[in-house]
C-alpha positions in Angstrom: -24.5 -7.8 12.2 -25.3 -6.8 8.6 -23.5 -8.5 5.7 -20.6 -6.5 4.3 -18.7 -6.6 1.0 -15.1 -5.4 0.6 -13.1 -4.6 -2.5 -9.3 -5.2 -2.7 -6.9 -3.1 -4.7 -3.1 -3.3 -5.1 -0.9 -0.3 -4.7 2.9 0.2 -4.6 4.6 2.8 -2.4 8.2 3.9 -2.6 10.6 5.6 -0.3 14.3 6.3 -0.3 14.5 5.3 3.4 12.7 2.0 4.2 9.9 -0.5 3.3 7.9 0.8 6.2 7.9 4.3 4.9 7.1 3.0 1.4 4.0 1.2 2.9 3.0 4.3 4.9 3.2 6.5 1.7 1.0 4.0 -0.2 -1.6 4.0 2.6 -1.6 7.7 3.0 -2.0 8.3 -0.8 -4.7 5.7 -1.2 -6.7 7.0 1.8 -7.0 10.4 0.0 -9.2 8.8 -2.7 -10.5 5.6 -1.0 -12.8 5.7 2.0 -13.1 3.3 4.8 -9.8 1.4 4.3 -9.7 -1.6 6.6 -6.7 -3.9 6.0 -3.3 -3.6 4.3 -1.5 -6.8 3.4 2.1 -6.6 2.4 2.4 -8.7 -0.8 5.9 -8.0 -2.0 8.9 -5.9 -1.2 11.7 -5.0 -3.5 14.5 -2.4 -3.9 15.6 -0.2 -6.8 19.3 -0.1 -7.4 21.2 2.6 -9.1 25.0 2.7 -9.4 25.4 -0.3 -7.1 23.4 1.4 -4.3 19.8 1.3 -3.1 17.9 4.2 -4.5 14.4 3.3 -3.4 12.5 0.7 -1.3 9.2 -0.4 -2.8 6.3 -2.1 -1.0 3.3 -3.6 -2.8 0.2 -3.7 -0.7 -3.3 -5.2 -1.1 -5.7 -2.7 0.5 -9.3 -3.6 1.3 -12.1 -1.1 1.8 -15.8 -1.6 2.5 -18.1 -1.0 -0.4 -20.9 1.4 0.1 -24.5 0.7 -0.6 
C-alpha cells in the first residue's frame, strides 16, 4: 500500500433543528470544495440562544481529506 498524507481542516455547521443536521450541512458544504473527504470528527457542539429559546444548533467538525500528488 502506498504512503498517504491527509490534511485536516475545521468547519462549523449550523441548523435550526439538530446537531446532526448541523454536521450534515457542514459536510455537504465542505464536500463541494474539498475532494476525497475521509473522516469527520465531532470536536464540539453548542447552541445559540435568542429570547430564552434555542435558535440554532452548531457542530464543529475536523474533516480530513487525502492530499493529491
